C-alpha positions in Angstrom: 14.0 -14.6 68.5 12.9 -12.7 65.5 10.4 -14.7 63.5 10.3 -12.3 60.6 14.0 -12.0 60.1 16.0 -8.8 59.8 14.4 -6.3 57.5 16.4 -4.4 54.8 16.4 -0.6 54.7 13.9 0.6 52.1 15.2 2.1 48.8 15.4 5.9 48.6 12.3 7.3 47.1 12.7 9.7 44.1 12.6 13.3 45.2 9.7 15.1 43.4 10.7 18.0 41.2 7.6 20.1 41.8 7.8 23.6 43.2 4.4 23.7 44.7 3.8 23.7 48.4 2.0 20.4 48.2 5.1 18.9 46.6 7.4 20.2 49.2 5.2 18.9 52.0 5.0 15.5 50.5 8.8 15.3 50.0 9.3 16.4 53.6 6.9 13.8 54.9 8.6 11.0 52.9 12.0 12.1 54.2 10.7 12.0 57.8 9.3 8.5 57.4 12.5 7.3 55.9 14.5 8.7 58.9 12.2 7.0 61.4 12.6 3.7 59.5 16.3 3.9 59.7 16.2 4.7 63.4 13.9 1.7 64.1 16.2 -0.5 62.0 19.1 0.4 64.2 17.1 -0.3 67.3 16.0 -3.7 65.9 19.7 -4.6 65.1 20.7 -3.7 68.7 17.9 -5.9 70.2 18.8 -8.8 67.9 22.4 -8.7 69.3 21.0 -8.7 72.8 18.8 -11.7 72.0 21.8 -13.6 70.6 23.8 -12.8 73.7 21.0 -14.0 76.0 20.8 -17.3 74.1 24.5 -17.8 74.4 24.5 -17.1 78.1 21.5 -19.4 78.7 23.4 -22.2 77.0 26.5 -21.6 79.1 24.5 -21.5 82.4 22.6 -24.6 81.4 25.8 -26.4 80.6 27.1 -25.5 84.1 23.9 -26.6 85.8 22.8 -23.1 86.6 19.1 -23.4 85.5 17.9 -20.3 87.4 20.4 -18.1 85.6 19.6 -19.8 82.3 15.8 -19.2 82.8 16.5 -15.5 83.5 18.4 -15.2 80.2 15.4 -16.8 78.4 13.0 -14.3 80.0 15.2 -11.3 78.9 15.3 -12.9 75.5 11.5 -13.0 75.2 11.3 -9.4 76.4 13.7 -8.3 73.7 11.8 -10.3 71.1 8.6 -8.6 72.0 10.2 -5.2 71.5 11.5 -6.4 68.2 8.0 -7.4 67.1 6.7 -3.9 68.1 9.5 -2.3 66.1 8.7 -4.5 63.0 5.1 -3.5 63.2 6.0 0.2 63.4 8.4 -0.2 60.5 5.7 -1.8 58.4 3.3 1.1 59.2 6.0 3.6 58.2 6.8 1.8 55.0 3.1 1.7 54.0 2.8 5.5 54.7 5.9 6.1 52.7 4.7 4.0 49.7 1.3 5.8 49.8 2.9 9.2 49.8 5.3 8.3 47.0 2.3 7.0 45.0 0.4 10.2 45.6 3.5 12.3 44.6 4.0 10.2 41.5 0.3 10.5 40.5 0.6 14.3 41.0 3.5 14.4 38.7 1.8 12.2 36.1 -1.3 14.4 36.3 0.8 17.5 35.8 2.3 15.9 32.7 -1.2 15.0 31.4 -2.2 18.6 32.0 0.8 20.0 30.1 0.1 17.5 27.2 -3.6 18.5 27.1 -2.8 22.2 27.0 -0.3 21.6 24.2 -2.8 19.6 22.2 -5.5 22.2 22.7 -3.2 25.0 21.5 -2.2 22.9 18.4 -5.8 22.2 17.5 -6.7 25.8 18.0 -3.8 26.9 15.7 -5.1 24.5 13.0 -8.5 26.1 13.2 -10.2 23.2 14.9 -11.5 19.9 13.7 -14.0 21.5 11.3 -11.3 23.5 9.6 -9.3 20.3 9.1 -12.3 18.5 7.6 -13.0 21.4 5.3 -9.4 21.4 4.1 -9.4 17.6 3.4 -12.7 18.0 1.5 -11.1 20.7 -0.6 -8.1 18.5 -1.3 -10.4 15.6 -2.3 -12.4 17.9 -4.6 -9.2 19.1 -6.2 -8.1 15.6 -7.0 -11.6 14.9 -8.5 -11.4 18.0 -10.7 -7.9 17.1 -11.8 -9.0 13.6 -12.8 -12.0 15.0 -14.7 -9.8 17.5 -16.6 -7.4 14.7 -17.5 -10.2 12.6 -18.8 -11.6 15.5 -20.8 -8.2 16.3 -22.3 -7.7 12.6 -23.3 -11.1 12.2 -24.9 -11.2 11.6 -28.7 -12.7 14.6 -30.6 -15.3 13.8 -33.2 -14.1 15.6 -36.5 -17.3 14.7 -38.4 -15.4 12.4 -40.8 -16.5 9.2 -39.2 -17.9 6.7 -41.7 -19.3 3.3 -41.6 -16.7 0.6 -41.6 -18.3 -1.4 -44.4 -18.3 1.7 -46.6 -14.6 2.3 -45.9 -13.8 -1.3 -46.8 -15.8 -1.1 -50.0 -13.9 2.0 -51.0 -10.6 0.4 -50.2 -11.4 -2.6 -52.4 -12.4 -0.3 -55.2 -9.0 1.4 -55.0 -7.2 -1.9 -55.0 -9.2 -3.0 -58.0 -8.3 0.2 -59.9 -4.6 -0.4 -59.1 -4.8 -3.9 -60.4 -6.6 -2.8 -63.6 -3.9 -0.1 -64.2 -1.1 -2.8 -63.8 -2.8 -5.1 -66.3 -3.3 -2.4 -68.9 0.3 -1.3 -68.6 1.6 -4.8 -69.4 2.8 -5.5 -72.9 -0.2 -7.2 -74.5 1.7 -8.4 -77.5 4.3 -10.3 -75.5 1.9 -11.8 -73.0 0.0 -15.0 -73.9 -3.7 -14.7 -74.8 -5.8 -15.9 -71.9 -8.1 -18.8 -72.5 -11.2 -16.8 -71.9 -10.0 -14.2 -74.5 -9.6 -17.0 -77.1 -13.0 -18.2 -76.4 -14.4 -14.7 -76.7 -12.5 -14.2 -80.0 -13.9 -17.5 -81.5 -17.4 -16.4 -80.6 -16.9 -13.0 -82.4 -15.4 -14.8 -85.4 -18.5 -17.1 -85.5 -20.7 -14.1 -85.4 -18.9 -12.4 -88.3 -19.0 -15.6 -90.4 -22.8 -15.8 -89.7 -23.2 -12.2 -90.7 -21.2 -12.7 -94.0 -23.2 -15.8 -94.9 -26.5 -13.9 -94.4 -25.3 -11.1 -96.7 -24.2 -13.7 -99.3 -20.6 -12.7 -99.0 -18.0 -15.3 -99.7 -16.1 -16.8 -96.7 -13.0 -15.0 -95.7 -9.9 -16.7 -96.9 -7.8 -18.3 -94.2 -4.7 -18.0 -96.3 -3.1 -15.6 -98.8 -5.2 -15.3 -102.0 -4.0 -17.1 -105.0 -1.7 -15.2 -107.3 -3.4 -13.3 -110.0 -6.8 -13.3 -108.3 -8.2 -9.9 -107.6 -9.9 -9.3 -104.1 -13.2 -7.5 -104.1 -13.8 -4.4 -102.0 -16.1 -6.3 -99.5 -13.5 -9.1 -99.2 -10.8 -6.6 -98.4 -12.8 -4.8 -95.7 -13.8 -8.2 -94.1 -10.1 -9.2 -94.0 -9.1 -5.9 -92.4 -11.9 -6.4 -89.8 -10.8 -9.9 -89.0 -7.2 -8.7 -88.7 -8.1 -5.9 -86.4 -10.2 -8.2 -84.2 -7.3 -10.8 -84.0 -5.0 -8.1 -82.7 -7.3 -7.2 -79.8 
């Protein structure tokens, strides 16, 4: 009886695409191992049918009481099982060899691909001038950016025209201009229609007091506050004083 069970045929290995002699030898060896595994599988299937037949006959002989014939069937069954075990061991060995060759073939293809990639990278780096050339190019690009930024900063810098002045001085000049405008507006106003400010009245009273003090010191009579009486003649000094007071009142 087969203790390991019936083994399945191994999957077909991929045929290598290499054109070298080593690749052809490996492919041929893999194909040879696969053929032997198929042949051993057929032999194993044939022996398994014989074992099943011997078991069936042994049961029939035993049922009929023919023990000697039944024991003979059991002996042949064990002989077939031993051959099956040998075939299974041979199949395992062939499968291990096939897997090893397939692995070697695969590694060779991978190594060939690595070599192709390495050659392509080497050519690409050589076409670019090498790592040093790339570093020099990137340094040049970085310097270009720095120069552009410095030029931009220089173009945007405020130019000193020599007309800079102290802020306090500028404010003082502005206040002076505003005061001049205010003075011009006051002088252009109709003085006759505008009421006399309180400080102007006070100033006028002080000037009148000074004139009165002056006239008293000169022994002049006081200026009349009303029209002179009819028929009374004004002196020359009184007339000049009256004109002076009238001109000061109009200010």
